[in-house]
C-alpha positions as CSV (number, residue, x, y, z in Angstrom):
1,M,175.8,49.8,69.9
2,D,178.8,51.5,68.4
3,P,182.2,49.7,69.1
4,D,184.3,51.2,71.8
5,P,187.2,53.2,70.1
6,I,189.6,52.2,72.9
7,E,188.9,48.5,72.4
8,I,189.3,48.9,68.7
9,A,192.6,50.7,69.2
10,N,193.8,48.0,71.6
11,E,192.8,45.3,69.1
12,V,194.9,47.0,66.4
13,K,197.9,47.5,68.8
14,N,197.9,43.8,69.8
15,K,197.6,42.2,66.4
16,V,200.0,41.6,63.5
17,I,197.3,40.1,61.3
18,L,194.1,42.1,61.3
19,H,190.9,40.3,60.3
20,W,188.1,42.9,59.9
21,N,186.0,41.1,57.3
22,C,182.2,41.6,56.9
23,R,181.9,44.6,59.2
24,G,180.0,46.9,56.9
25,L,183.0,49.4,56.8
26,M,182.5,52.2,54.3
27,E,186.0,53.7,54.8
28,F,189.4,52.3,55.4
29,P,189.7,52.6,59.3
30,E,192.0,55.5,60.2
31,V,192.6,53.7,63.5
32,I,195.0,51.5,61.5
33,R,196.9,54.5,60.5
34,L,197.2,55.7,64.1
35,H,198.0,52.5,65.8
36,G,198.8,49.9,63.2
37,S,202.2,50.7,61.7
38,H,203.4,47.3,62.8
39,I,200.6,45.3,61.1
40,Q,201.7,42.9,58.4
41,E,198.5,41.5,57.0
42,I,195.1,43.2,56.6
43,Y,191.9,41.5,55.7
44,L,189.0,43.8,54.9
45,K,186.9,41.4,52.8
46,W,183.2,41.9,52.2
47,N,182.9,45.5,53.4
48,K,181.6,48.5,51.5
49,L,184.8,50.4,50.8
50,T,184.8,52.5,47.6
51,T,188.4,53.5,47.6
52,L,191.7,53.3,49.5
53,P,193.1,56.3,51.4
54,P,196.2,58.1,50.2
55,W,197.8,57.5,53.6
56,I,197.8,53.8,53.0
57,T,201.4,54.1,51.8
58,E,202.3,54.9,55.5
59,L,201.7,51.3,56.4
60,F,205.3,50.3,55.8
61,N,205.0,46.7,57.2
62,V,201.9,45.5,55.4
63,T,202.9,42.7,53.1
64,N,199.4,41.2,52.4
65,L,196.4,43.3,51.6
66,Y,193.1,41.6,51.0
67,M,190.2,43.8,49.8
68,Y,188.0,41.1,48.2
69,G,184.3,41.9,47.8
70,N,184.2,45.7,48.3
71,R,183.0,48.5,46.0
72,I,186.3,50.0,44.9
73,E,186.2,51.8,41.5
74,Q,189.6,53.5,41.5
75,L,192.9,53.1,43.3
76,P,195.1,56.0,44.6
77,V,198.5,56.4,43.0
78,E,199.9,56.2,46.6
79,L,199.2,52.5,46.5
80,G,202.3,52.2,44.3
81,G,204.4,53.3,47.2
82,M,203.7,50.1,49.1
83,N,206.5,48.2,47.4
84,Q,206.8,45.9,50.4
85,L,203.5,44.2,49.3
86,T,203.8,40.6,48.3
87,V,200.0,39.8,48.0
88,L,197.3,42.1,46.8
89,D,193.8,40.9,46.4
90,L,191.3,43.4,44.8
91,S,188.9,40.8,43.4
92,A,185.1,41.3,43.3
93,N,185.2,45.1,43.2
94,R,184.1,47.6,40.5
95,L,187.4,48.2,38.8
96,D,187.3,48.8,35.0
97,L,190.9,49.8,34.8
98,I,194.0,48.5,36.5
99,S,195.9,51.5,38.0
100,T,199.4,51.8,36.5
101,C,200.7,52.4,40.0
102,I,200.5,48.6,40.6
103,G,203.5,48.3,38.3
104,N,205.6,50.0,41.1
105,L,205.0,47.1,43.5
106,S,208.4,45.6,42.9
107,N,208.1,42.8,45.5
108,L,204.6,41.7,44.6
109,K,204.3,37.9,44.2
110,S,200.5,37.4,43.9
111,L,198.0,39.7,42.2
112,F,194.3,38.9,42.3
113,L,191.9,41.0,40.2
114,N,189.1,38.5,39.6
115,D,185.5,39.5,39.0
116,N,185.9,43.1,38.1
117,F,185.2,44.9,34.8
118,I,188.8,45.1,33.4
119,E,189.3,45.0,29.6
120,R,193.1,45.1,29.4
121,L,196.3,44.8,31.3
122,P,198.5,47.9,31.4
123,V,202.0,47.6,30.2
124,E,203.3,48.8,33.6
125,L,202.5,45.4,35.0
126,S,205.4,44.0,32.9
127,Q,207.7,45.6,35.5
128,L,206.5,43.0,38.2
129,N,209.6,40.8,37.9
130,N,208.8,38.9,41.1
131,L,205.2,38.2,40.2
132,E,204.4,34.5,40.6
133,I,200.6,34.4,40.4
134,L,198.4,36.5,38.2
135,S,194.7,35.9,38.4
136,V,192.3,38.1,36.4
137,S,189.4,35.6,35.9
138,G,185.8,37.0,35.5
139,N,186.6,40.2,33.6
140,Q,186.2,41.4,30.0
141,I,189.7,40.9,28.7
142,V,189.8,40.3,24.9
143,A,193.6,39.8,24.6
144,L,196.6,39.2,26.9
145,P,199.7,41.2,26.0
146,E,202.7,39.3,24.8
147,W,204.8,40.6,27.7
148,T,202.9,38.2,30.1
149,G,205.2,35.5,28.7
150,S,208.2,37.6,29.8
151,L,207.4,37.8,33.5
152,P,210.5,35.9,34.7
153,R,208.9,34.2,37.7
154,L,205.3,33.8,36.7
155,R,204.1,30.3,37.7
156,E,200.4,30.5,37.6
157,L,198.1,32.4,35.2
158,Y,194.3,32.4,35.6
159,V,192.2,34.1,33.0
160,D,189.0,32.1,33.1
161,N,185.6,33.6,32.1
162,N,186.9,36.4,29.9
163,Q,186.7,37.1,26.1
164,L,190.1,35.8,25.0
165,R,190.4,34.7,21.4
166,E,194.1,33.6,21.5
167,L,197.0,33.2,23.9
168,P,200.3,35.1,23.6
169,N,202.8,33.1,21.7
170,R,205.5,34.2,24.1
171,L,203.9,32.1,26.9
172,T,205.4,29.1,25.1
173,I,208.9,30.2,26.2
174,A,208.0,31.4,29.7
175,P,210.5,29.6,31.9
176,E,208.6,29.0,35.2
177,L,204.9,28.4,34.2
178,T,203.2,25.5,36.0
179,M,199.6,26.4,35.4
180,I,197.5,28.2,32.7
181,S,193.8,28.3,33.2
182,V,191.7,29.8,30.4
183,C,188.4,28.1,30.7
184,S,185.2,29.7,29.4
185,N,186.7,32.1,26.8
186,R,186.4,32.4,23.1
187,L,189.7,30.8,22.1
188,K,189.9,29.7,18.5
189,Y,193.3,28.0,18.8
190,L,196.1,27.4,21.3
191,P,199.7,28.2,20.5
192,L,201.1,25.7,18.0
193,N,204.5,25.4,19.6
194,G,205.1,23.2,22.6
195,F,205.5,24.9,26.0
196,L,209.0,25.1,27.4
197,S,207.9,24.6,31.0
198,A,205.2,22.1,30.2
199,P,202.5,23.7,32.3
200,Y,199.2,22.1,33.2
201,I,196.7,23.8,30.9
202,R,193.0,24.0,31.7
203,F,190.9,25.2,28.7
204,D,187.4,23.7,29.2
205,A,184.4,25.4,27.6
206,N,186.1,27.1,24.7
207,E,183.5,26.0,22.1
208,Y,185.3,27.4,19.1
209,L,188.6,25.6,19.8
210,N,188.5,22.7,17.4
211,Y,192.1,21.5,16.9
212,V,195.4,21.2,18.6
213,S,199.0,21.1,17.4
214,Y,201.0,17.8,17.4
215,P,203.6,18.8,20.1
216,L,201.0,20.4,22.4
217,L,198.8,17.3,22.0
218,F,201.6,15.1,23.4
219,Q,202.2,17.5,26.2
220,L,198.6,17.3,27.2
221,L,198.6,13.5,26.9
222,S,201.7,13.2,29.1
223,Q,199.8,15.2,31.8
224,L,196.9,12.7,31.6
225,R,199.5,9.8,31.9
226,T,197.9,8.0,29.0
227,T,198.7,7.3,25.4
228,V,195.2,7.0,23.9
229,V,192.3,9.4,24.2
230,R,189.2,8.4,22.4
231,D,187.0,10.9,24.2
232,R,187.8,14.6,23.7
233,E,186.3,15.4,27.1
234,Y,189.4,13.8,28.7
235,L,191.4,16.8,27.4
236,A,188.9,19.6,27.6
237,F,185.2,19.6,28.2
238,G,183.2,21.6,25.7
239,C,186.0,21.9,23.1
240,F,186.9,20.3,19.8
241,K,183.5,20.7,18.3
242,T,182.8,21.0,14.6
243,H,181.4,24.5,14.5
244,Y,183.3,27.8,13.9
245,D,182.8,31.4,15.1
246,T,181.4,33.1,12.0
247,N,180.7,36.3,13.8
248,V,184.4,37.4,14.0
249,L,185.9,38.9,10.9
250,N,189.7,38.9,10.7
251,T,192.6,38.2,8.3
252,N,193.8,35.0,9.9
253,I,194.2,32.0,7.5
254,K,191.3,29.7,7.7
255,L,191.3,26.1,6.5
256,Y,188.3,24.1,5.3
257,I,188.7,20.4,6.2
258,K,186.8,17.5,4.8
259,M,185.4,15.6,7.8
260,K,182.0,14.2,6.7
261,R,181.3,10.6,7.6
262,L,184.6,10.4,9.6
263,H,184.2,9.1,13.1
264,E,180.4,9.7,12.9
265,I,181.1,13.4,12.2
266,D,178.5,14.7,9.7
267,A,179.9,18.1,9.0
268,D,183.1,19.5,7.6
269,V,185.2,21.7,9.8
270,I,186.8,25.2,9.5
271,I,189.9,25.8,11.6
272,E,191.7,29.1,12.1
273,L,195.5,29.5,12.3
274,P,197.3,31.8,14.6
275,R,197.8,35.4,13.2
276,Q,201.6,34.9,13.0
277,M,201.1,32.4,10.2
278,L,200.9,34.2,6.9
279,K,201.6,31.5,4.3
280,I,201.0,27.8,4.2
281,H,201.7,24.9,1.8
282,E,200.6,21.3,1.3
283,V,203.1,18.5,1.3
284,H,203.1,18.2,-2.5
285,E,204.0,21.9,-3.0
286,N,207.6,22.1,-4.0
287,V,208.2,25.8,-3.5
288,T,210.9,27.9,-1.8
289,C,210.3,29.8,1.5
290,S,210.1,33.6,1.2
291,L,213.2,35.6,2.0
292,W,211.3,37.1,4.9
293,E,210.8,33.7,6.6
294,L,214.4,32.6,5.8
295,A,215.7,35.8,7.4
296,L,213.7,35.3,10.5
297,R,215.0,31.7,10.9
298,K,218.6,32.8,10.3
299,I,218.5,35.6,12.9
300,Y,216.7,33.5,15.4
301,T,219.0,30.4,15.2
302,E,222.1,32.7,15.6
303,R,220.8,34.0,18.9
304,Y,218.7,31.1,20.4
305,K,218.9,27.4,20.7
306,H,215.3,26.2,20.5
307,T,214.7,22.5,19.9
308,L,211.7,20.1,20.1
309,D,211.6,16.4,20.7
310,V,208.3,14.5,20.6
311,S,208.3,11.0,21.9
312,V,205.1,9.0,21.4
313,S,205.6,6.0,23.7
314,P,205.2,7.0,26.4
315,A,203.9,10.5,25.4
316,N,206.5,13.1,26.1
317,V,207.7,16.4,24.8
318,T,211.1,17.8,25.5
319,I,211.9,21.4,24.6
320,L,215.2,23.2,25.0
321,Y,215.3,27.0,24.8
322,K,218.2,29.2,25.8
323,P,219.9,32.4,24.5
324,L,223.3,31.9,22.9
325,K,226.1,34.5,23.1
326,N,225.5,37.9,21.6
327,T,221.7,37.5,21.7
328,K,221.1,41.2,21.8
329,L,219.3,42.5,18.7
330,D,221.8,45.3,18.2
331,F,220.8,46.5,14.8
332,T,217.8,48.3,13.3
333,L,214.8,46.0,12.9
334,S,211.3,46.8,11.8
335,T,208.7,46.6,14.6
336,S,207.1,43.5,13.1
337,L,210.4,41.7,12.7
338,Y,211.5,42.5,16.2
339,N,208.1,41.4,17.7
340,L,208.2,38.1,15.9
341,L,211.7,37.3,17.1
342,T,210.9,38.4,20.7
343,N,207.6,36.5,20.9
344,G,209.3,33.3,19.7
345,P,208.5,31.1,16.7
346,T,205.1,29.8,15.9
347,G,206.5,26.3,15.9
348,I,209.6,24.2,15.6
349,C,209.9,21.8,12.6
350,I,208.5,18.5,13.7
351,N,211.4,16.7,12.0
352,S,213.8,15.9,14.9
353,Q,216.7,16.0,12.5
354,C,215.9,19.5,11.4
355,Q,214.7,21.7,14.3
356,Q,214.3,24.8,12.2
357,P,212.1,27.5,13.8
358,I,208.9,28.4,11.9
359,F,207.5,31.9,12.1
360,T,205.2,32.9,9.3
361,E,205.4,30.2,6.6
362,A,205.1,26.4,6.9
363,W,204.2,23.1,5.2
364,I,201.1,21.8,7.1
365,I,199.8,18.3,7.6
366,I,196.4,17.9,9.2
367,G,195.1,14.6,10.4
368,I,193.6,12.3,13.1
369,N,196.2,10.9,15.5
370,R,195.8,7.3,16.7
371,Y,196.6,8.6,20.2
372,A,193.7,11.1,20.2
373,E,191.1,9.8,17.8
374,S,188.5,12.5,18.7
375,M,190.3,15.6,17.5
376,I,192.0,17.3,14.6
377,T,195.8,17.5,14.9
378,I,198.0,19.9,13.0
379,V,201.7,19.4,12.2
380,L,204.1,22.2,11.2
381,C,207.2,21.5,9.0
382,C,209.7,24.0,7.7
383,S,210.0,22.6,4.2
384,R,208.5,20.1,1.8
385,S,211.3,17.6,2.4
386,C,210.6,17.6,6.2
387,A,206.9,17.2,5.6
388,I,207.5,14.2,3.4
389,V,209.7,12.6,6.1
390,F,207.1,13.1,8.7
391,A,204.2,11.9,6.5
392,A,206.2,8.7,5.8
393,H,206.8,7.8,9.4
394,S,204.0,9.5,11.4
395,N,201.4,8.0,13.7
396,M,198.6,9.8,11.9
397,T,195.9,7.2,11.2
398,I,194.1,9.5,8.7
399,D,195.4,12.4,6.6
400,L,192.7,15.0,6.1
401,H,192.2,17.0,2.9
402,W,192.1,20.7,3.4
403,H,192.2,24.0,1.4
404,S,192.5,27.6,2.4
405,I,189.3,29.7,2.2
406,N,190.9,33.1,2.6
């Protein structure tokens, strides 16, 4: 029996929160337009809607809109007029593009786009200055844009079950992050710098991720409230294996590391460095940094205070990052130079007496750390002298021999 339209209208009139889940609806009910201008939350989960109506912008009081589990393929531009929205859930639909109109939702705090067919995030989302939760798990995203690290109030980022190969370096200086979840991707490395906000990071089931940086290791250890990890599964299940993704061709620096017969590992390991790193040196190499790298360091330290302090007992990492006076880049810069400065350094020199930022060139030490005996750890230093100081006083139990294979 068809529902009584009068009863439906009365239901809409008498409710502030409308739960119409699992009703087989094929269109957004117009009765909401006629009688529901006062409604604040709408739940239309697990229906059969293929789109939203243009008149949805007339629902001036709706702050929470839940459309999980429908058949929506496109969004009307009028959705961008609902700038009173604080929660928008479009998960488990058929979206292959995120409509740029979402960038107009200036009060949006939570955006859920899980389990669609999305391949990229449009730059318009960078305008969501109030966004606190961004969840895009279960899509086909290959890369996150660097601007995700510039969302000023972003606290939680969920990108599980995608095709990510790296994380934006700018996430390391995001001020409010408490959670990053990137399980079941194709990550080959995590950012080498420590994270300013020390978020909890979940990255299980990234089978090609086979090393971690020294400062990030101690941030992860501090979250475990332990100082010794002999089993790599404590940090991330399904990571830190010995194999390497040979199907991806790129120009990133790759290092061949001698590992045979070490801790019962019977194969050598190839690791891949972040794309920002263009030139590397071993501790014994007494060479001078390029003018390009020195210029980046000079410009950066004049505009930002960015320091790193790693304490090993108990495990702790303290990072300070703040703009100094006259931080505006008010002269002509090449795009690559501007991007490197904006995205933040690849690392901070591990020598606590130095604290130089490192962008494209570093002296690298690779070893096994006595606090995490099951994984390769990489250390970045800004010069040969700082590398020698670290090597003399480090808690690395084993220095590993490596060479570049590029």
